[in-house]
Legacy VTK file of the C-alpha trace (Angstrom):
# vtk DataFile Version 3.0
C-alpha trace
ASCII
DATASET POLYDATA
POINTS 187 float
63.078 254.158 148.124
63.185 252.122 151.309
65.394 249.114 151.901
64.223 246.110 149.901
62.331 243.390 151.746
64.355 240.431 150.496
62.503 237.976 152.756
59.190 238.989 151.213
60.627 238.507 147.728
61.720 234.987 148.611
58.333 234.149 150.157
56.564 235.389 147.014
58.898 233.306 144.874
58.311 230.214 147.013
54.553 230.700 146.708
54.737 231.191 142.943
57.121 228.291 142.279
54.362 225.831 143.171
52.748 226.653 139.836
55.874 225.656 137.903
55.974 222.283 136.198
59.687 221.704 136.746
60.303 219.875 140.025
63.965 220.960 139.957
62.902 224.602 140.327
60.585 223.782 143.218
63.347 221.801 144.927
65.777 224.684 144.511
63.353 227.145 146.135
62.835 224.807 149.092
66.451 225.164 150.188
67.734 228.434 148.737
68.241 231.707 150.586
68.683 235.228 149.264
71.569 237.367 150.417
69.901 239.974 152.660
71.836 242.851 151.068
71.253 242.902 147.306
73.347 245.284 145.252
71.757 248.101 143.294
73.048 247.987 139.737
71.306 251.119 138.509
68.511 253.603 139.245
66.222 255.634 137.060
63.180 257.836 137.250
60.058 256.255 135.780
56.938 258.279 135.024
55.465 257.777 138.489
58.322 256.687 140.794
62.035 256.109 141.204
63.137 252.593 140.268
66.063 250.589 141.639
67.359 247.571 139.767
68.791 244.889 142.026
71.215 242.064 141.475
70.350 239.224 143.834
72.699 236.591 145.176
70.924 233.263 145.552
72.588 230.884 147.998
71.978 227.265 146.951
73.290 223.798 147.735
76.146 222.195 145.824
73.729 219.874 144.011
71.547 222.838 143.002
74.550 224.585 141.447
75.121 221.477 139.328
71.481 221.468 138.201
71.718 225.157 137.266
74.926 224.520 135.325
73.467 221.562 133.424
69.966 222.918 132.762
69.708 226.513 131.526
65.909 226.194 131.678
66.156 225.918 135.474
68.212 229.130 135.650
65.662 230.835 133.378
62.696 229.674 135.491
64.329 230.803 138.746
65.082 234.173 137.142
61.479 234.552 135.938
60.017 233.674 139.348
62.334 236.023 141.231
61.827 238.791 138.678
58.066 238.630 139.233
58.554 238.574 143.022
60.849 241.613 143.003
58.833 243.685 140.535
55.673 243.211 142.613
57.138 245.924 144.873
56.684 249.406 143.466
59.973 250.833 142.251
61.855 247.527 142.266
63.280 245.602 139.352
65.564 242.596 138.976
68.699 243.241 136.933
70.443 239.926 137.493
71.059 236.837 139.579
74.220 235.328 140.921
74.193 231.799 142.302
76.532 231.042 145.192
77.310 227.797 146.986
75.449 227.948 150.270
77.667 225.913 152.491
75.074 224.137 154.564
74.932 220.584 155.766
71.555 218.898 155.452
70.918 216.823 158.516
68.627 213.851 158.806
67.472 211.864 161.779
65.713 208.685 160.826
62.907 209.507 158.430
62.864 213.281 158.835
65.169 216.142 158.028
66.437 218.432 160.722
67.085 222.125 160.142
70.169 222.745 158.054
73.276 224.171 159.666
76.428 225.830 158.443
78.703 223.361 156.698
81.856 222.781 158.726
84.414 223.551 156.039
87.121 222.014 158.198
85.306 218.644 158.353
86.454 216.535 155.445
83.500 214.100 155.686
80.925 216.902 155.291
82.855 218.595 152.525
83.298 215.274 150.703
79.521 214.633 150.847
78.801 218.053 149.349
81.412 217.651 146.596
80.144 214.120 145.837
76.537 215.372 145.610
77.679 218.110 143.249
79.620 215.707 141.012
76.714 213.239 140.830
74.278 216.037 139.961
76.689 217.157 137.227
76.637 213.627 135.810
80.242 213.061 136.851
81.685 210.024 138.582
82.076 210.877 142.257
84.463 207.913 142.589
87.120 210.192 141.135
87.505 211.706 144.619
87.209 208.382 146.472
90.847 208.211 147.526
91.484 211.933 147.489
91.648 214.333 150.404
88.990 217.066 150.198
89.494 220.314 152.088
88.836 224.036 151.972
91.809 226.280 152.690
89.877 229.514 153.186
90.082 230.661 149.590
89.861 227.530 147.456
88.432 224.047 147.356
91.430 221.699 147.373
91.361 218.089 146.157
94.641 216.349 146.942
95.851 212.969 145.746
93.341 212.760 142.894
93.885 210.242 140.156
96.140 211.838 137.552
93.614 211.220 134.741
90.888 213.066 136.695
92.737 216.310 137.458
91.656 218.344 134.431
88.055 217.097 134.475
87.637 217.669 138.224
89.118 221.150 138.000
86.695 222.124 135.237
83.650 220.623 136.966
84.354 221.929 140.465
85.090 225.486 139.317
81.327 225.904 138.815
80.875 225.037 142.491
83.642 226.830 144.301
85.115 229.350 141.867
88.696 228.682 142.917
89.739 225.039 142.850
93.086 223.288 143.147
93.244 219.643 142.190
96.560 217.961 142.922
97.378 214.587 141.397
98.683 211.721 143.475
102.421 211.311 143.177
LINES 1 188
187 0 1 2 3 4 5 6 7 8 9 10 11 12 13 14 15 16 17 18 19 20 21 22 23 24 25 26 27 28 29 30 31 32 33 34 35 36 37 38 39 40 41 42 43 44 45 46 47 48 49 50 51 52 53 54 55 56 57 58 59 60 61 62 63 64 65 66 67 68 69 70 71 72 73 74 75 76 77 78 79 80 81 82 83 84 85 86 87 88 89 90 91 92 93 94 95 96 97 98 99 100 101 102 103 104 105 106 107 108 109 110 111 112 113 114 115 116 117 118 119 120 121 122 123 124 125 126 127 128 129 130 131 132 133 134 135 136 137 138 139 140 141 142 143 144 145 146 147 148 149 150 151 152 153 154 155 156 157 158 159 160 161 162 163 164 165 166 167 168 169 170 171 172 173 174 175 176 177 178 179 180 181 182 183 184 185 186
């Protein structure tokens, strides 16, 4: 078995997603990336070849993570499309997907978008925009972070000076985005 061609899998998926009725799935495939080094979860010998089952990590925007969390049908459709793309290669199978926050900042200039770039995790304004987009896509009130300080400390998303009544709700919602979250109430 040679190294998997992850780029080809993503291109196949992007081509196939056009036939899907759900615009949320198409939108997700427009901006997602696949981790170039998928993990092999298991191998077996089929009747005519060796098969490797891969777990893929799909890097998506903060808003896309919210859509995936709120709509299991979107997760299922993405899984089906990527499964077909992977299994089109002889000896390859999809064993699972993991969605990860792709920390990119979408840039716009006038009426057109510019290529995305790595999100500056030390820039509070960019981080706040991403967190706000996530909360809105989750159906949450993004005003709950209006007066709060939003930062990333290298291991966790930190929301400081949040309204006391929002701490528990924000912690639960943002865990889907960042995994490790600390929300600190205003004094």
